[in-house]
C-alpha positions, 0 to 999 in steps of 0.5 A: 281762098274759096269765094264763099270764104271771101264774101263771108270775111267781107260780110264779117268785116262790113258786120264789125264795121257797123257795129262799131259805127253804131257804137260811136254815134251813141257815144257821140250822141251822149255827150252832144246831148243829141237826138237822131229823128228817122223817117219810116223810109229810111234804112232798117239799120238807121231806124233802129239806131234812131231815138224816134221814127216816124212820119212827118207829122209825128216827127213834126211834134217830136221835134218841137218837144225834144229838150235836145241841143242837137237834132241829127234828121234822118229824112229828107231835107224840108223834114230838117228845114220844119225842125229847124223852123220849130227850133231856132235856137238848137243845132239842126243836122242832116247827114246829107244836104243833097237829100231833098225830095222830089215832090218839094223840088216840083213846087219853085217858090216864085212859080208858086207865088205866081199861081197864088197871085193869080188865085186872090181871095184864096186859102192857101193849104200846102202839104208839109213836104216843100220847102220853107219859101212855100209855107210863108205863103201858106195860111195852113200846113198839113200832112197826110195824117190831118191833111182832111182835119185841116180842110175842115177847119176852113170855113166852106165859103173860102176856095182853096189853093192846094199844093203841091201834091196833085194826087193828094189834093185829088183824094182829099177833094173827093173825100171832104167834097171842096173845091181845090185848085191844084198845083201840078206837083207829085212824088217820083216813089208814089207815081212809079207804081205799075197797075198791071203789075199790081193787078197780076199780083191780084191774081197771085195772091186773092186774099192779099189787100192793098194800103196805099198812101194818098200821094199815089195817083188815083187809079192805085187809090181805087184799088185800095182797102185802106189809104192813109198816111204812113203811120195810118198804113201801120195801124191798119195792117196791125188792127186788120184780120187780113194776113196778107198785104200790098203796101204802096209807098216807100219800101222802108215802111216794110221793116216797121211794119213786119215787125208789129205784124211778123205773122203777116205777108207783106208784099211791096208794091211793084213799080214800072221801073226796073230795079234791084227789088221791083219795089219804090225806093226814095233815092233821096231817102237812101242818101243818108248812111250811118257812116254819114250820121256819124261824121254828121255828128262829129263835125257837127255838120251839114247844119240846117240854116234859115233866114231868120224872116223866112223862118218865122213866116214858116212858123205860123202855119205850121202852129196853126196845124199844130194846135188842131 
């Protein structure tokens, strides 16, 4: 048999396997009254089977309102943890318990607690990309969608600690004029963009505009026409008359974005390291697969569990954010 025929057969078998998995997942969702929430950074095939796809704020809202008995969170662990905080009596599952977050990992609770104690009388605002213990130390939680609004809700006389993302914090300090004490954390995905390569892209595509997530370093944000959350970028690209965009965030967003603007050219911002797509991928997000979602639903594990006291304390700053 020729190599091309072998490849064709393998692709056909893979397609059949995926189709079967999708059917089985749909069946399990119906019989177990389950819902799948997926982040924009998930692989396209996972976004397609999800009941809802969104950014951190949208997923938090959806998790707080769902009437499903089981929530399967196709994202990273802190997102599933937030869903559990908002739904303490529901079963919350994550297809791979190792799907962590480099930003959340950059903020160990015991070290952050000492940092907070070094700055008494400060209001503590934390980006939702942190674990539940960090949220218990917070006065307010925010997402990239509503961070500016959250800071504006704090009276000017209060100094503010912001963590764990220093890049988002720097961006907010410039935008709001507030003097923020920043925790030194960052997201490896958004730190990876290569300035020289982006400048070269502009030379190749002078009609392109850069849209960037505020977790990116300031030298990247300085080049951006638009800075915003994943949802914000989607909306901006959809509404803009520009036909070509360089997109500086995790490459998974391009799936939904291209669906919304099929007539526009979308170019993933290049990164420092050489990898398969020369774009920025979150290795943790990519741990989630269709097969893992199937077994997760079938066996109802791994389940996200939280200490009740931690969950109760973490809920307070999240609810404050939701009420804003």
